Steps between C-alpha positions, in 0.01 A plus 500: 500500500292201616415461869584154639409292805741223590432207729761300692411172670819397677458148648725256677651346181360719223429859394196564277456838334279683259456837335169666416441818307245753624296660226150655524444351843588151388792267554645319198754218556840582350734237637501197728778280632662317786824363641486150630743284694650774721765339723566235237496500125318828435332566165363829372202512264303808382283605211373833382142487368515403135877447513746216522566327823835569668637202691843427645675354799647756738878505528624334815869511412592731787214446750195295550182681399323647802192723521698825482663390170173367364318830574785690339457290182125557497528878549784532246288313239193710573699823487628402154183345363284792607745778402322827450220408737404679823466255789239666728440206732653168610266252665651242731370177649567510868401176669432621858312817591456404871187623688527861381531490119169388352523666161771611255713794613753746362837401649665757725813474713277458808280218374797330328653465847172363631487238218863406565405431866265233371779304328506230783143415412586426137875429480477319163328794333491832677878580477497437130177698448656798672826462317295539181358824640845633591642414159209667322534815710866522392429434134176704466536769776219716360242221478241427767572170678182308591492203738219249439451243775432128481328529840268785421221297337461302826494789743122497545483143632274440798685482828468121528677455162784728611577395855694221664409341830763705688450770764330796337796731553689318227221565248499866599877507447454365145543123547201397279411325172579732213458281192702549186473479114247781531599664170429180322169442673387857435592471133308173460197644674503808276510273195211294646307818564547603137443162335291302746309763713255247648780270616697801632210584732497149643727267703834450327818318585816605305792265505823681425734205449862557409842507669306697763154353558184596686123499486263781560126497582320798342137594561332779311840630395658503845766271642361323805767242564840395370730198553804721570539667838747714692772426242508341155603169659152385602237294320591297196844342442683708235812474288741546787270601791350250745142619521295409807723370779441409863683769695622227726729393213679838527531463876646149447755631242606764749515287814618160363683590176649826649414683179515880502223730371700563181542124440130435553408792271723358229348154541139606499524766225763362270545129546154358575185464289521310175878543494549362851256211468624385162868567554501589129341830403254773590362501141179293449602433139819328618310295753239389243776393259682308775443131568626527853260399778596808701378719212170312492463534875562876485234547235255285685550698818453829314178371339362378829559832674335694220194273513483535879514879484231512227273314739586726789444827311173370356385452856594853581304626200203273570507365147683543175389652167835517321857374533775667300841344433782745435877536536766298318378162631130588505514624139722236345540183703224290347556185708543678829183698436321175420621337823376799701152515339416133441242315710337828616161446340350461850621857550331631189823512294447311175798522264520459125829315486555561129459872558746471793752322276474784245544769771172656395360800686196305627587152615179414684221308330201689378245506781762441773377660826849645547665667200872420463717745305859541401594867495841648438602733779701814428643674807683748271172619352359539848799701617482721193127552558556602864784736397278662238218537749726654769635750246146608415464318168198303385536130547474349154639148532241325715188647661556667833322364805271753669 
């Protein structure tokens, strides 16, 4: 009977999942899939390695698809597709680890409660992440449940990159900059360390650009600054999240518009960003295809904020050796990527625009002082790797960081 590690990445509108077989200290991919459009028209797609792709729309005859129903569909498919296998571990993406969880952990009743207490810091993600854990415990009661945190990669930031200009007691209570997308950044750095060891030892900015978006400054393999902060609202504008916002706006909404905390939460997390600015969609592909001025304005604002943050993080690093574009937008949106990186020759970024148009791995010109790369991130592989490491297996997918 084959031993299997599953990964579950339950997000705000999707659930990504994978299965890896453990054999001779190595992990071999068996299946990969996801459910998109939760809360709307939800579609299921999955594929076993070497097999045909399974794809269908989830039945909404009796009820709208929510996360509980989506997770049930995922686990039912896995249970059937991997019949005869022994699931020894389930790795979960958990967005917020707070100040105390700085590495992957085995989930217990005690630390599950501690993670649940962090839900107010990541209301768009944490409840769904933990729902995935609860569903997996019920379906695979004998398997080890491993929580892998998006904040962990950033936990060694210097104090000045973590604090706010508030009385120190708030920092001591946990009000600080945590940073997110850490699983993606760690995966990209491990790939860099394996494929580009010289660049990996230098000053690197990784741009994780998707429905959630942020940038991270990495020096000698360690995160030194991130655009996200106390919650996943800060920094860049995102699909539905506002990004950087003057806190006075929140005070104004409370005092003058008489909005409640719940109403402001809904506005800033679910109805702002590209969706709010354009009035059309949170999907960059829809905005690029639209001829509406509001769509063009939303894209232009997104681009300007990314460029601004690249400059700021480069100042933190004291230079820049490499910039990596990743995530759904970073990997695929040719024109958005071009708008972000153009006219940066003064900064040492010289782009080969033909290579950019072809989505090649290296998009900088030969001899460019700063190397520009497109690398595909894979949070599922990173979660599987952490789960294998925690269970005492060798880490075969990407090189481990010492």
